[in-house]
N, CA and C atoms of all chains as a GROMACS GRO file, in nm:
protein
  654
    1GLU      N    1   5.507   7.016   1.431
    1GLU     CA    2   5.332   6.967   1.379
    1GLU      C    3   5.239   6.842   1.399
    2VAL      N    4   5.121   6.859   1.452
    2VAL     CA    5   5.030   6.763   1.506
    2VAL      C    6   4.997   6.634   1.376
    3GLN      N    7   5.065   6.518   1.406
    3GLN     CA    8   5.021   6.393   1.301
    3GLN      C    9   4.977   6.298   1.385
    4LEU      N   10   4.894   6.263   1.290
    4LEU     CA   11   4.803   6.129   1.367
    4LEU      C   12   4.812   6.022   1.274
    5GLN      N   13   4.842   5.927   1.288
    5GLN     CA   14   4.863   5.772   1.197
    5GLN      C   15   4.741   5.717   1.222
    6GLU      N   16   4.646   5.647   1.189
    6GLU     CA   17   4.589   5.525   1.246
    6GLU      C   18   4.647   5.380   1.165
    7SER      N   19   4.629   5.273   1.268
    7SER     CA   20   4.671   5.140   1.176
    7SER      C   21   4.619   5.034   1.252
    8GLY      N   22   4.575   4.872   1.210
    8GLY     CA   23   4.508   4.808   1.224
    8GLY      C   24   4.477   4.769   1.102
    9PRO      N   25   4.411   4.605   1.142
    9PRO     CA   26   4.342   4.534   0.998
    9PRO      C   27   4.296   4.597   0.918
   10GLY      N   28   4.259   4.566   0.831
   10GLY     CA   29   4.185   4.584   0.749
   10GLY      C   30   4.063   4.513   0.705
   11LEU      N   31   4.058   4.386   0.771
   11LEU     CA   32   3.951   4.306   0.736
   11LEU      C   33   3.934   4.272   0.880
   12VAL      N   34   3.812   4.251   0.892
   12VAL     CA   35   3.762   4.193   1.027
   12VAL      C   36   3.626   4.086   1.017
   13LYS      N   37   3.628   4.035   1.063
   13LYS     CA   38   3.498   3.922   1.034
   13LYS      C   39   3.425   3.935   1.118
   14PRO      N   40   3.276   3.906   1.086
   14PRO     CA   41   3.135   3.982   1.174
   14PRO      C   42   3.133   3.856   1.290
   15SER      N   43   3.119   3.985   1.413
   15SER     CA   44   3.091   3.893   1.538
   15SER      C   45   3.222   3.966   1.639
   16GLN      N   46   3.338   3.993   1.527
   16GLN     CA   47   3.454   3.980   1.633
   16GLN      C   48   3.504   4.128   1.652
   17SER      N   49   3.599   4.161   1.730
   17SER     CA   50   3.631   4.333   1.728
   17SER      C   51   3.711   4.353   1.645
   18LEU      N   52   3.694   4.450   1.620
   18LEU     CA   53   3.781   4.594   1.548
   18LEU      C   54   3.883   4.670   1.658
   19SER      N   55   3.961   4.647   1.615
   19SER     CA   56   4.072   4.724   1.668
   19SER      C   57   4.185   4.798   1.599
   20LEU      N   58   4.200   4.960   1.693
   20LEU     CA   59   4.276   5.053   1.543
   20LEU      C   60   4.359   5.144   1.665
   21THR      N   61   4.472   5.129   1.603
   21THR     CA   62   4.567   5.205   1.700
   21THR      C   63   4.544   5.361   1.624
   22CYS      N   64   4.586   5.492   1.698
   22CYS     CA   65   4.642   5.562   1.663
   22CYS      C   66   4.796   5.630   1.743
   23SER      N   67   4.864   5.640   1.627
   23SER     CA   68   4.994   5.721   1.687
   23SER      C   69   5.002   5.874   1.646
   24VAL      N   70   5.037   5.920   1.802
   24VAL     CA   71   5.033   6.101   1.766
   24VAL      C   72   5.141   6.078   1.780
   25THR      N   73   5.201   6.210   1.679
   25THR     CA   74   5.324   6.276   1.719
   25THR      C   75   5.342   6.390   1.702
   26GLY      N   76   5.423   6.536   1.733
   26GLY     CA   77   5.421   6.694   1.769
   26GLY      C   78   5.324   6.711   1.886
   27TYR      N   79   5.278   6.654   1.925
   27TYR     CA   80   5.183   6.683   2.078
   27TYR      C   81   5.124   6.563   2.172
   28SER      N   82   5.112   6.615   2.262
   28SER     CA   83   5.152   6.546   2.370
   28SER      C   84   4.948   6.485   2.381
   29ILE      N   85   4.927   6.353   2.388
   29ILE     CA   86   4.781   6.320   2.380
   29ILE      C   87   4.716   6.332   2.569
   30THR      N   88   4.804   6.414   2.637
   30THR     CA   89   4.754   6.444   2.769
   30THR      C   90   4.708   6.603   2.820
   31SER      N   91   4.735   6.654   2.682
   31SER     CA   92   4.643   6.765   2.605
   31SER      C   93   4.529   6.754   2.542
   32ASN      N   94   4.395   6.804   2.537
   32ASN     CA   95   4.325   6.798   2.420
   32ASN      C   96   4.207   6.678   2.443
   33TYR      N   97   4.145   6.653   2.312
   33TYR     CA   98   4.065   6.592   2.348
   33TYR      C   99   4.092   6.496   2.167
   34TRP      N  100   4.083   6.383   2.208
   34TRP     CA  101   4.110   6.272   2.088
   34TRP      C  102   3.991   6.152   2.060
   35GLY      N  103   3.980   6.199   1.922
   35GLY     CA  104   3.839   6.144   1.905
   35GLY      C  105   3.859   6.041   1.770
   36TRP      N  106   3.783   5.935   1.739
   36TRP     CA  107   3.751   5.858   1.653
   36TRP      C  108   3.621   5.890   1.540
   37ILE      N  109   3.645   5.906   1.454
   37ILE     CA  110   3.534   5.965   1.373
   37ILE      C  111   3.538   5.841   1.228
   38ARG      N  112   3.391   5.810   1.211
   38ARG     CA  113   3.449   5.691   1.045
   38ARG      C  114   3.343   5.748   0.951
   39LYS      N  115   3.348   5.697   0.811
   39LYS     CA  116   3.303   5.767   0.729
   39LYS      C  117   3.246   5.648   0.627
   40PHE      N  118   3.109   5.614   0.627
   40PHE     CA  119   3.075   5.517   0.544
   40PHE      C  120   3.077   5.472   0.432
   41PRO      N  121   3.019   5.398   0.313
   41PRO     CA  122   3.034   5.394   0.174
   41PRO      C  123   2.955   5.479   0.166
   42GLY      N  124   2.905   5.585   0.092
   42GLY     CA  125   2.814   5.690   0.052
   42GLY      C  126   2.801   5.801   0.087
   43ASN      N  127   2.961   5.824   0.220
   43ASN     CA  128   2.976   5.942   0.259
   43ASN      C  129   2.912   5.982   0.383
   44LYS      N  130   2.807   5.912   0.493
   44LYS     CA  131   2.795   5.924   0.584
   44LYS      C  132   2.884   5.944   0.678
   45MET      N  133   2.938   6.008   0.763
   45MET     CA  134   3.010   6.032   0.857
   45MET      C  135   2.971   6.045   1.031
   46GLU      N  136   3.001   5.993   1.090
   46GLU     CA  137   2.968   5.926   1.238
   46GLU      C  138   3.069   5.973   1.337
   47TRP      N  139   3.048   6.034   1.413
   47TRP     CA  140   3.118   6.074   1.507
   47TRP      C  141   3.100   5.942   1.614
   48MET      N  142   3.217   5.874   1.636
   48MET     CA  143   3.208   5.779   1.748
   48MET      C  144   3.225   5.809   1.905
   49GLY      N  145   3.316   5.842   1.931
   49GLY     CA  146   3.365   5.888   2.054
   49GLY      C  147   3.521   5.977   2.077
   50TYR      N  148   3.541   6.030   2.224
   50TYR     CA  149   3.688   6.088   2.221
   50TYR      C  150   3.714   6.019   2.398
   51ILE      N  151   3.817   6.069   2.395
   51ILE     CA  152   3.912   6.020   2.489
   51ILE      C  153   4.004   6.214   2.561
   52SER      N  154   3.985   6.194   2.680
   52SER     CA  155   4.008   6.370   2.664
   52SER      C  156   4.147   6.349   2.734
   53TYR      N  157   4.185   6.446   2.779
   53TYR     CA  158   4.358   6.481   2.779
   53TYR      C  159   4.330   6.420   2.966
   54SER      N  160   4.261   6.378   3.044
   54SER     CA  161   4.228   6.344   3.151
   54SER      C  162   4.241   6.213   3.145
   55GLY      N  163   4.180   6.118   3.032
   55GLY     CA  164   4.141   6.022   3.004
   55GLY      C  165   3.991   5.967   3.024
   56SER      N  166   3.952   6.086   3.054
   56SER     CA  167   3.791   6.034   3.073
   56SER      C  168   3.732   6.024   2.939
   57THR      N  169   3.622   5.937   2.906
   57THR     CA  170   3.570   5.923   2.778
   57THR      C  171   3.411   5.949   2.744
   58SER      N  172   3.361   5.956   2.630
   58SER     CA  173   3.247   6.036   2.554
   58SER      C  174   3.208   5.938   2.448
   59TYR      N  175   3.119   5.876   2.439
   59TYR     CA  176   3.075   5.790   2.331
   59TYR      C  177   2.963   5.803   2.260
   60ASN      N  178   2.952   5.776   2.171
   60ASN     CA  179   2.820   5.790   2.067
   60ASN      C  180   2.711   5.717   2.128
   61PRO      N  181   2.554   5.763   2.191
   61PRO     CA  182   2.492   5.650   2.214
   61PRO      C  183   2.453   5.537   2.134
   62SER      N  184   2.461   5.581   1.981
   62SER     CA  185   2.444   5.481   1.925
   62SER      C  186   2.563   5.296   1.901
   63LEU      N  187   2.634   5.358   1.961
   63LEU     CA  188   2.766   5.292   2.035
   63LEU      C  189   2.806   5.209   2.127
   64LYS      N  190   2.714   5.296   2.230
   64LYS     CA  191   2.755   5.304   2.350
   64LYS      C  192   2.791   5.165   2.424
   65SER      N  193   2.743   5.031   2.360
   65SER     CA  194   2.761   4.932   2.415
   65SER      C  195   2.864   4.824   2.391
   66ARG      N  196   2.918   4.904   2.254
   66ARG     CA  197   2.994   4.773   2.172
   66ARG      C  198   3.122   4.910   2.186
   67ILE      N  199   3.157   4.987   2.229
   67ILE     CA  200   3.231   5.086   2.182
   67ILE      C  201   3.360   5.096   2.315
   68SER      N  202   3.452   5.101   2.320
   68SER     CA  203   3.574   5.147   2.393
   68SER      C  204   3.698   5.223   2.356
   69ILE      N  205   3.716   5.370   2.419
   69ILE     CA  206   3.858   5.406   2.352
   69ILE      C  207   3.964   5.467   2.467
   70THR      N  208   4.060   5.399   2.486
   70THR     CA  209   4.166   5.376   2.560
   70THR      C  210   4.311   5.442   2.530
   71ARG      N  211   4.365   5.471   2.616
   71ARG     CA  212   4.490   5.554   2.569
   71ARG      C  213   4.631   5.467   2.612
   72ASP      N  214   4.732   5.484   2.567
   72ASP     CA  215   4.876   5.462   2.626
   72ASP      C  216   4.952   5.582   2.624
   73THR      N  217   4.935   5.655   2.760
   73THR     CA  218   5.046   5.769   2.749
   73THR      C  219   5.172   5.791   2.710
   74SER      N  220   5.227   5.669   2.748
   74SER     CA  221   5.366   5.647   2.753
   74SER      C  222   5.433   5.630   2.603
   75LYS      N  223   5.290   5.593   2.522
   75LYS     CA  224   5.351   5.569   2.358
   75LYS      C  225   5.278   5.663   2.288
   76ASN      N  226   5.213   5.766   2.380
   76ASN     CA  227   5.122   5.888   2.312
   76ASN      C  228   5.044   5.805   2.185
   77GLN      N  229   4.963   5.722   2.213
   77GLN     CA  230   4.912   5.660   2.133
   77GLN      C  231   4.757   5.632   2.204
   78PHE      N  232   4.643   5.630   2.154
   78PHE     CA  233   4.547   5.588   2.184
   78PHE      C  234   4.418   5.511   2.099
   79PHE      N  235   4.349   5.419   2.135
   79PHE     CA  236   4.309   5.293   2.094
   79PHE      C  237   4.159   5.292   2.112
   80LEU      N  238   4.087   5.206   1.972
   80LEU     CA  239   3.964   5.235   1.916
   80LEU      C  240   3.938   5.076   1.951
   81GLN      N  241   3.860   4.989   2.001
   81GLN     CA  242   3.759   4.875   2.018
   81GLN      C  243   3.635   4.880   2.014
   82LEU      N  244   3.575   4.806   1.914
   82LEU     CA  245   3.405   4.821   1.877
   82LEU      C  246   3.368   4.639   1.862
   83ASN      N  247   3.316   4.634   1.908
   83ASN     CA  248   3.311   4.444   1.924
   83ASN      C  249   3.180   4.456   1.883
   84SER      N  250   3.208   4.309   1.851
   84SER     CA  251   3.059   4.273   1.773
   84SER      C  252   3.004   4.338   1.642
   85VAL      N  253   3.117   4.382   1.583
   85VAL     CA  254   3.093   4.403   1.423
   85VAL      C  255   3.019   4.350   1.345
   86THR      N  256   2.929   4.391   1.239
   86THR     CA  257   2.866   4.346   1.126
   86THR      C  258   2.906   4.421   1.022
   87THR      N  259   2.845   4.388   0.908
   87THR     CA  260   2.878   4.410   0.756
   87THR      C  261   2.850   4.596   0.780
   88GLU      N  262   2.744   4.651   0.902
   88GLU     CA  263   2.748   4.794   0.857
   88GLU      C  264   2.816   4.871   0.943
   89ASP      N  265   2.938   4.813   0.973
   89ASP     CA  266   3.030   4.887   1.048
   89ASP      C  267   3.201   4.912   0.951
   90THR      N  268   3.152   4.853   0.798
   90THR     CA  269   3.238   4.859   0.697
   90THR      C  270   3.257   5.028   0.682
   91ALA      N  271   3.370   5.066   0.718
   91ALA     CA  272   3.407   5.195   0.717
   91ALA      C  273   3.552   5.258   0.676
   92THR      N  274   3.544   5.387   0.678
   92THR     CA  275   3.684   5.426   0.676
   92THR      C  276   3.693   5.503   0.823
   93TYR      N  277   3.818   5.416   0.919
   93TYR     CA  278   3.825   5.500   1.045
   93TYR      C  279   3.918   5.622   1.055
   94TYR      N  280   3.862   5.737   1.114
   94TYR     CA  281   3.946   5.834   1.126
   94TYR      C  282   4.010   5.869   1.316
   95CYS      N  283   4.098   5.889   1.315
   95CYS     CA  284   4.133   5.965   1.430
   95CYS      C  285   4.174   6.118   1.456
   96ALA      N  286   4.152   6.150   1.525
   96ALA     CA  287   4.141   6.325   1.514
   96ALA      C  288   4.182   6.363   1.634
   97ARG      N  289   4.264   6.476   1.665
   97ARG     CA  290   4.256   6.552   1.752
   97ARG      C  291   4.098   6.642   1.735
   98TRP      N  292   4.061   6.641   1.787
   98TRP     CA  293   3.920   6.656   1.775
   98TRP      C  294   3.869   6.826   1.775
   99ILE      N  295   3.862   6.928   1.709
   99ILE     CA  296   3.858   6.861   1.544
   99ILE      C  297   3.950   6.885   1.461
  100ALA      N  298   4.023   6.957   1.503
  100ALA     CA  299   4.126   7.009   1.430
  100ALA      C  300   4.215   6.964   1.323
  101TYR      N  301   4.312   6.833   1.372
  101TYR     CA  302   4.380   6.743   1.277
  101TYR      C  303   4.306   6.650   1.290
  102TRP      N  304   4.345   6.579   1.141
  102TRP     CA  305   4.313   6.423   1.146
  102TRP      C  306   4.392   6.313   1.057
  103GLY      N  307   4.432   6.228   1.109
  103GLY     CA  308   4.491   6.099   1.065
  103GLY      C  309   4.476   6.070   0.904
  104GLN      N  310   4.476   6.053   0.797
  104GLN     CA  311   4.453   5.965   0.660
  104GLN      C  312   4.322   5.896   0.667
  105GLY      N  313   4.341   5.799   0.787
  105GLY     CA  314   4.243   5.714   0.767
  105GLY      C  315   4.235   5.593   0.738
  106VAL      N  316   4.176   5.514   0.734
  106VAL     CA  317   4.213   5.339   0.760
  106VAL      C  318   4.060   5.264   0.717
  107MET      N  319   4.093   5.217   0.605
  107MET     CA  320   3.965   5.145   0.530
  107MET      C  321   3.937   5.022   0.616
  108VAL      N  322   3.831   4.972   0.685
  108VAL     CA  323   3.815   4.877   0.755
  108VAL      C  324   3.701   4.803   0.691
  109THR      N  325   3.707   4.652   0.629
  109THR     CA  326   3.603   4.628   0.575
  109THR      C  327   3.553   4.479   0.673
  110VAL      N  328   3.455   4.495   0.694
  110VAL     CA  329   3.374   4.369   0.765
  110VAL      C  330   3.333   4.248   0.739
  111SER      N  331   3.390   4.133   0.676
  111SER     CA  332   3.323   4.056   0.603
  111SER      C  333   3.406   3.892   0.623
  112SER      N  334   3.306   3.822   0.649
  112SER     CA  335   3.307   3.670   0.631
  112SER      C  336   3.489   3.630   0.548
  113GLU      N  337   1.929   6.333   1.881
  113GLU     CA  338   2.014   6.400   1.826
  113GLU      C  339   1.996   6.497   1.740
  114ILE      N  340   2.024   6.583   1.736
  114ILE     CA  341   2.045   6.682   1.582
  114ILE      C  342   2.062   6.642   1.455
  115VAL      N  343   1.976   6.620   1.369
  115VAL     CA  344   2.009   6.578   1.193
  115VAL      C  345   2.034   6.742   1.148
  116LEU      N  346   2.123   6.715   1.084
  116LEU     CA  347   2.148   6.826   0.994
  116LEU      C  348   2.140   6.764   0.871
  117THR      N  349   2.100   6.872   0.792
  117THR     CA  350   2.022   6.859   0.650
  117THR      C  351   2.107   6.956   0.545
  118GLN      N  352   2.192   6.874   0.470
  118GLN     CA  353   2.283   6.975   0.371
  118GLN      C  354   2.181   6.956   0.218
  119SER      N  355   2.220   7.094   0.199
  119SER     CA  356   2.149   7.135   0.002
  119SER      C  357   2.220   7.211  -0.066
  120PRO      N  358   2.269   7.219  -0.163
  120PRO     CA  359   2.186   7.050  -0.288
  120PRO      C  360   2.311   6.941  -0.236
  121THR      N  361   2.295   6.828  -0.258
  121THR     CA  362   2.356   6.684  -0.228
  121THR      C  363   2.460   6.701  -0.293
  122THR      N  364   2.443   6.787  -0.445
  122THR     CA  365   2.554   6.755  -0.567
  122THR      C  366   2.547   6.907  -0.659
  123MET      N  367   2.618   6.945  -0.682
  123MET     CA  368   2.610   7.070  -0.775
  123MET      C  369   2.725   7.097  -0.834
  124ALA      N  370   2.717   7.143  -0.946
  124ALA     CA  371   2.883   7.208  -1.005
  124ALA      C  372   2.812   7.350  -1.024
  125ALA      N  373   2.946   7.373  -1.060
  125ALA     CA  374   2.932   7.538  -1.044
  125ALA      C  375   3.088   7.581  -1.160
  126SER      N  376   3.067   7.675  -1.217
  126SER     CA  377   3.125   7.754  -1.334
  126SER      C  378   3.245   7.788  -1.259
  127PRO      N  379   3.389   7.832  -1.374
  127PRO     CA  380   3.465   7.907  -1.278
  127PRO      C  381   3.407   8.055  -1.262
  128GLY      N  382   3.410   8.121  -1.140
  128GLY     CA  383   3.408   8.250  -1.149
  128GLY      C  384   3.256   8.255  -1.041
  129GLU      N  385   3.194   8.146  -1.081
  129GLU     CA  386   3.055   8.163  -1.005
  129GLU      C  387   3.036   8.159  -0.853
  130LYS      N  388   2.908   8.237  -0.809
  130LYS     CA  389   2.912   8.198  -0.659
  130LYS      C  390   2.845   8.073  -0.630
  131VAL      N  391   2.894   8.011  -0.530
  131VAL     CA  392   2.795   7.894  -0.459
  131VAL      C  393   2.766   7.936  -0.338
  132THR      N  394   2.676   7.828  -0.319
  132THR     CA  395   2.632   7.902  -0.154
  132THR      C  396   2.594   7.775  -0.112
  133ILE      N  397   2.622   7.689  -0.040
  133ILE     CA  398   2.616   7.544   0.048
  133ILE      C  399   2.500   7.586   0.191
  134THR      N  400   2.419   7.494   0.191
  134THR     CA  401   2.350   7.527   0.330
  134THR      C  402   2.352   7.389   0.375
  135CYS      N  403   2.345   7.453   0.525
  135CYS     CA  404   2.332   7.310   0.594
  135CYS      C  405   2.227   7.366   0.749
  136ARG      N  406   2.107   7.246   0.767
  136ARG     CA  407   1.961   7.328   0.854
  136ARG      C  408   2.011   7.212   0.945
  137ALA      N  409   2.013   7.291   1.064
  137ALA     CA  410   1.982   7.168   1.132
  137ALA      C  411   1.810   7.137   1.232
  138SER      N  412   1.818   7.005   1.278
  138SER     CA  413   1.681   6.977   1.329
  138SER      C  414   1.625   7.100   1.427
  139SER      N  415   1.735   7.122   1.536
  139SER     CA  416   1.744   7.167   1.663
  139SER      C  417   1.813   7.283   1.632
  140SER      N  418   1.749   7.441   1.694
  140SER     CA  419   1.899   7.514   1.707
  140SER      C  420   2.056   7.514   1.738
  141VAL      N  421   2.117   7.550   1.699
  141VAL     CA  422   2.292   7.495   1.758
  141VAL      C  423   2.371   7.633   1.797
  142SER      N  424   2.468   7.635   1.832
  142SER     CA  425   2.526   7.763   1.883
  142SER      C  426   2.601   7.795   1.744
  143TYR      N  427   2.676   7.700   1.686
  143TYR     CA  428   2.768   7.752   1.561
  143TYR      C  429   2.737   7.610   1.461
  144MET      N  430   2.808   7.637   1.384
  144MET     CA  431   2.839   7.507   1.276
  144MET      C  432   2.988   7.538   1.210
  145HIS      N  433   3.025   7.421   1.228
  145HIS     CA  434   3.182   7.387   1.150
  145HIS      C  435   3.208   7.300   1.017
  146TRP      N  436   3.275   7.347   0.922
  146TRP     CA  437   3.256   7.299   0.819
  146TRP      C  438   3.390   7.253   0.769
  147PHE      N  439   3.366   7.128   0.743
  147PHE     CA  440   3.510   7.043   0.676
  147PHE      C  441   3.541   7.030   0.465
  148GLN      N  442   3.642   7.041   0.415
  148GLN     CA  443   3.656   7.008   0.280
  148GLN      C  444   3.718   6.870   0.246
  149GLN      N  445   3.658   6.806   0.191
  149GLN     CA  446   3.717   6.655   0.172
  149GLN      C  447   3.725   6.653   0.017
  150LYS      N  448   3.863   6.596  -0.002
  150LYS     CA  449   3.912   6.584  -0.172
  150LYS      C  450   3.912   6.430  -0.130
  151SER      N  451   3.879   6.333  -0.286
  151SER     CA  452   3.930   6.222  -0.284
  151SER      C  453   4.059   6.150  -0.220
  152GLY      N  454   4.070   6.083  -0.136
  152GLY     CA  455   4.169   5.986  -0.084
  152GLY      C  456   4.239   6.082   0.032
  153THR      N  457   4.176   6.178   0.046
  153THR     CA  458   4.231   6.257   0.175
  153THR      C  459   4.158   6.280   0.260
  154SER      N  460   4.213   6.299   0.361
  154SER     CA  461   4.126   6.310   0.564
  154SER      C  462   4.051   6.418   0.516
  155PRO      N  463   3.916   6.441   0.602
  155PRO     CA  464   3.878   6.597   0.586
  155PRO      C  465   3.969   6.696   0.658
  156LYS      N  466   3.926   6.818   0.592
  156LYS     CA  467   4.006   6.910   0.615
  156LYS      C  468   3.911   7.004   0.679
  157PRO      N  469   3.919   7.104   0.841
  157PRO     CA  470   3.871   7.185   0.880
  157PRO      C  471   3.872   7.287   0.774
  158TRP      N  472   3.745   7.372   0.772
  158TRP     CA  473   3.735   7.446   0.664
  158TRP      C  474   3.717   7.594   0.721
  159ILE      N  475   3.558   7.565   0.795
  159ILE     CA  476   3.564   7.700   0.878
  159ILE      C  477   3.524   7.624   1.006
  160TYR      N  478   3.555   7.747   1.110
  160TYR     CA  479   3.538   7.744   1.279
  160TYR      C  480   3.421   7.805   1.270
  161ASP      N  481   3.354   7.793   1.394
  161ASP     CA  482   3.234   7.873   1.487
  161ASP      C  483   3.192   7.917   1.386
  162THR      N  484   3.132   7.830   1.289
  162THR     CA  485   3.024   7.964   1.163
  162THR      C  486   3.116   8.016   1.071
  163SER      N  487   3.204   8.109   1.083
  163SER     CA  488   3.249   8.238   1.032
  163SER      C  489   3.398   8.214   1.013
  164LYS      N  490   3.456   8.142   1.098
  164LYS     CA  491   3.607   8.192   1.099
  164LYS      C  492   3.684   8.119   1.039
  165LEU      N  493   3.782   8.116   0.974
  165LEU     CA  494   3.853   8.041   0.798
  165LEU      C  495   3.948   7.995   0.873
  166ALA      N  496   3.988   7.862   0.862
  166ALA     CA  497   4.104   7.810   0.901
  166ALA      C  498   4.207   7.872   0.845
  167SER      N  499   4.331   7.860   0.906
  167SER     CA  500   4.422   7.882   0.885
  167SER      C  501   4.445   7.819   0.723
  168GLY      N  502   4.496   7.899   0.618
  168GLY     CA  503   4.520   7.835   0.490
  168GLY      C  504   4.438   7.878   0.380
  169VAL      N  505   4.260   7.876   0.409
  169VAL     CA  506   4.138   7.869   0.338
  169VAL      C  507   4.152   7.996   0.290
  170PRO      N  508   4.098   8.020   0.164
  170PRO     CA  509   4.109   8.162   0.083
  170PRO      C  510   3.981   8.218   0.098
  171ASP      N  511   4.000   8.350   0.073
  171ASP     CA  512   3.908   8.445   0.142
  171ASP      C  513   3.795   8.453   0.068
  172ARG      N  514   3.790   8.335  -0.040
  172ARG     CA  515   3.707   8.399  -0.119
  172ARG      C  516   3.536   8.282  -0.042
  173PHE      N  517   3.636   8.233   0.059
  173PHE     CA  518   3.504   8.100   0.149
  173PHE      C  519   3.450   8.225   0.208
  174SER      N  520   3.310   8.214   0.304
  174SER     CA  521   3.275   8.267   0.399
  174SER      C  522   3.186   8.185   0.443
  175GLY      N  523   3.115   8.174   0.601
  175GLY     CA  524   3.056   8.147   0.657
  175GLY      C  525   2.955   8.212   0.727
  176SER      N  526   2.839   8.151   0.700
  176SER     CA  527   2.725   8.234   0.817
  176SER      C  528   2.599   8.192   0.844
  177GLY      N  529   2.514   8.235   0.918
  177GLY     CA  530   2.415   8.129   0.973
  177GLY      C  531   2.400   8.194   1.115
  178SER      N  532   2.274   8.103   1.155
  178SER     CA  533   2.207   8.057   1.293
  178SER      C  534   2.141   8.050   1.356
  179GLY      N  535   2.118   8.003   1.470
  179GLY     CA  536   2.007   7.915   1.472
  179GLY      C  537   1.994   7.752   1.429
  180THR      N  538   1.923   7.718   1.302
  180THR     CA  539   1.922   7.617   1.251
  180THR      C  540   1.961   7.615   1.091
  181SER      N  541   1.975   7.741   1.057
  181SER     CA  542   2.009   7.784   0.923
  181SER      C  543   2.140   7.804   0.899
  182TYR      N  544   2.267   7.745   0.814
  182TYR     CA  545   2.330   7.781   0.845
  182TYR      C  546   2.443   7.800   0.686
  183SER      N  547   2.514   7.858   0.626
  183SER     CA  548   2.555   7.842   0.498
  183SER      C  549   2.755   7.867   0.473
  184LEU      N  550   2.795   7.781   0.376
  184LEU     CA  551   2.911   7.805   0.315
  184LEU      C  552   2.913   7.852   0.185
  185THR      N  553   2.992   7.976   0.184
  185THR     CA  554   2.965   8.081   0.076
  185THR      C  555   3.133   8.078  -0.010
  186ILE      N  556   3.138   8.038  -0.136
  186ILE     CA  557   3.237   8.079  -0.229
  186ILE      C  558   3.194   8.210  -0.306
  187SER      N  559   3.248   8.290  -0.289
  187SER     CA  560   3.234   8.458  -0.350
  187SER      C  561   3.256   8.360  -0.519
  188SER      N  562   3.382   8.335  -0.557
  188SER     CA  563   3.397   8.314  -0.714
  188SER      C  564   3.433   8.149  -0.701
  189MET      N  565   3.391   8.090  -0.781
  189MET     CA  566   3.443   7.939  -0.788
  189MET      C  567   3.565   7.946  -0.834
  190GLU      N  568   3.677   7.830  -0.796
  190GLU     CA  569   3.814   7.805  -0.838
  190GLU      C  570   3.817   7.651  -0.860
  191ALA      N  571   3.881   7.636  -0.982
  191ALA     CA  572   3.872   7.458  -0.964
  191ALA      C  573   3.936   7.382  -0.853
  192GLU      N  574   4.013   7.457  -0.799
  192GLU     CA  575   4.055   7.388  -0.648
  192GLU      C  576   3.954   7.394  -0.553
  193ASP      N  577   3.872   7.438  -0.571
  193ASP     CA  578   3.738   7.408  -0.475
  193ASP      C  579   3.620   7.318  -0.506
  194ALA      N  580   3.667   7.224  -0.575
  194ALA     CA  581   3.583   7.122  -0.625
  194ALA      C  582   3.621   7.018  -0.516
  195ALA      N  583   3.562   6.997  -0.420
  195ALA     CA  584   3.560   6.888  -0.308
  195ALA      C  585   3.378   6.851  -0.281
  196THR      N  586   3.450   6.756  -0.132
  196THR     CA  587   3.288   6.727  -0.079
  196THR      C  588   3.308   6.828   0.033
  197TYR      N  589   3.143   6.940   0.053
  197TYR     CA  590   3.183   7.015   0.191
  197TYR      C  591   3.113   6.916   0.306
  198TYR      N  592   3.125   6.938   0.412
  198TYR     CA  593   3.056   6.894   0.538
  198TYR      C  594   3.007   7.005   0.627
  199CYS      N  595   2.935   6.985   0.722
  199CYS     CA  596   2.854   7.080   0.803
  199CYS      C  597   2.900   6.968   0.914
  200LEU      N  598   2.919   7.011   1.011
  200LEU     CA  599   2.935   6.954   1.221
  200LEU      C  600   2.870   7.043   1.244
  201GLN      N  601   2.812   6.973   1.394
  201GLN     CA  602   2.762   7.072   1.487
  201GLN      C  603   2.827   6.995   1.610
  202ARG      N  604   2.867   7.041   1.706
  202ARG     CA  605   2.928   7.017   1.805
  202ARG      C  606   2.822   7.114   1.968
  203SER      N  607   2.729   7.140   1.944
  203SER     CA  608   2.666   7.236   2.036
  203SER      C  609   2.592   7.149   2.122
  204SER      N  610   2.534   6.984   2.069
  204SER     CA  611   2.480   6.925   2.137
  204SER      C  612   2.521   6.789   2.132
  205TYR      N  613   2.509   6.694   2.181
  205TYR     CA  614   2.531   6.613   2.205
  205TYR      C  615   2.438   6.515   2.164
  206PRO      N  616   2.503   6.391   2.067
  206PRO     CA  617   2.609   6.387   2.027
  206PRO      C  618   2.667   6.471   1.896
  207PRO      N  619   2.805   6.499   1.885
  207PRO     CA  620   2.788   6.549   1.772
  207PRO      C  621   2.777   6.532   1.615
  208THR      N  622   2.737   6.614   1.557
  208THR     CA  623   2.658   6.517   1.402
  208THR      C  624   2.719   6.608   1.341
  209PHE      N  625   2.711   6.495   1.160
  209PHE     CA  626   2.776   6.580   1.052
  209PHE      C  627   2.642   6.591   0.965
  210GLY      N  628   2.678   6.650   0.871
  210GLY     CA  629   2.550   6.646   0.806
  210GLY      C  630   2.588   6.569   0.675
  211GLY      N  631   2.524   6.551   0.572
  211GLY     CA  632   2.518   6.428   0.455
  211GLY      C  633   2.652   6.448   0.371
  212GLY      N  634   2.667   6.581   0.351
  212GLY     CA  635   2.772   6.611   0.226
  212GLY      C  636   2.710   6.707   0.123
  213THR      N  637   2.797   6.817   0.057
  213THR     CA  638   2.770   6.822  -0.072
  213THR      C  639   2.870   6.817  -0.158
  214LYS      N  640   2.857   6.777  -0.295
  214LYS     CA  641   2.982   6.740  -0.346
  214LYS      C  642   2.966   6.828  -0.457
  215LEU      N  643   3.054   6.928  -0.465
  215LEU     CA  644   3.072   7.044  -0.501
  215LEU      C  645   3.154   7.012  -0.683
  216GLU      N  646   3.141   7.010  -0.750
  216GLU     CA  647   3.224   6.953  -0.885
  216GLU      C  648   3.262   7.110  -1.002
  217LEU      N  649   3.338   7.072  -1.055
  217LEU     CA  650   3.367   7.204  -1.180
  217LEU      C  651   3.245   7.202  -1.286
  218LYS      N  652   3.168   7.263  -1.352
  218LYS     CA  653   3.112   7.283  -1.483
  218LYS      C  654   3.224   7.309  -1.553
   0.00000   0.00000   0.00000
């Protein structure tokens, strides 16, 4: 069974970088597409981007200058880095094997 | 990007009542996908490719639509169906979600 688990700091200061890890078990990240999605307070959901089985990436244009998704195939993990965060980046962040399997999500608050 | 507008945003239904949730796209899309989310849990894929039920989804659920108008229907509301439902399009880049419909039990 595919399982995904997000991890990372729950609090980030404005202007700093947000870094999250998604650990995958039961399926190799060298197959399929692996994405990050976030849900803002108030329920709006946003697709942030994904990394493919080959390592190529695709990002939401709204984030393109701030986002990076990378991976470590030896650990079967992929990562999200979002730079120059503001309070507007406060959200619950989910990783997913796009679109079928999702992690439980991690809440990240941006605050000084 | 394609904007998805769901209606209603909130609704309450009695057990046994028929429920319809609509998702309208700002431009035509090929398929619509639906997720169910309950409080404190992650979104669950519910309906794929407009009308295909995900594994384990009761057959009282159905999906339909084309072009810019899609819907999710529950033929007979049950208590366990109370949740927030989101539509998703990935026909056009970037993928976009609807704003969600919160369905409550009356």
